[in-house]
N, C-alpha and C positions, 0 to 999 in steps of 0.2 A: 697550871691553870687549868680548869673541868671545862668541860663541853656549853653546861650553864653558864659560865661566867662567857665565856664567847658570846653567846648569845645574849646577854644581858645588856654585856658594849655594843650589839651591831645593832639594836633596837633601843641604845642611848643616841645615838646619834642621828636620829630621829626627831626628840626632842625638842620645843622650840621651833622647828620649820613647818613651815606652811604643804598642805599636802594632801590629792584628792582619796579616798578613803572609795572604794568598787565594794558596795557589798552586795548580799546570798539573791536578795528580792530587786536587784538591778536598778536597787535607788544608790547613788553617792551623795556622800557628803564632807564637806572642802573645810579644811580649818588650820589654827594651826595646833601640833600636839603640844600639851602639856604634860600628859603623862604613860608612860605604855608599861608594861609588865610581860611578864614569861609564855602568859596565855595569849598574848595579842590584844589584851581588850586596854582599847585608846580613850580616853577624855582628851576631844577638842576640844577649840576655844575657836565660834564664828560672833558671823553678825548675831543670831543668835541667841545667844551666849553659851554656855558650857557643855556641854554633849558629851557623854559614855557611848561608845561603842563594842559591844562583843565581842570579844575575838573570834568565838565562833560564827559570827554571823560577816567575818570579813573574808572577799575574796585576794585581794590585794591593795598593796597601799602607794602611792604613787608620790614623788616628788613635785611640787610646785617651785617650776623656778620665778 
């Protein structure tokens, strides 16, 4: 198994989970992760619809319980 496969597996654990995403501009986005890629680009679904977050703007992602 390559490092890339391990990273993909870790990222895929977040799919269909509710998260809070902290962004570089001190804003937060909350919602359910629909898609995530190796660059940490995230597509979330929230009350405003579908939102795409660029991986370079993300500081951290935390799971909501």
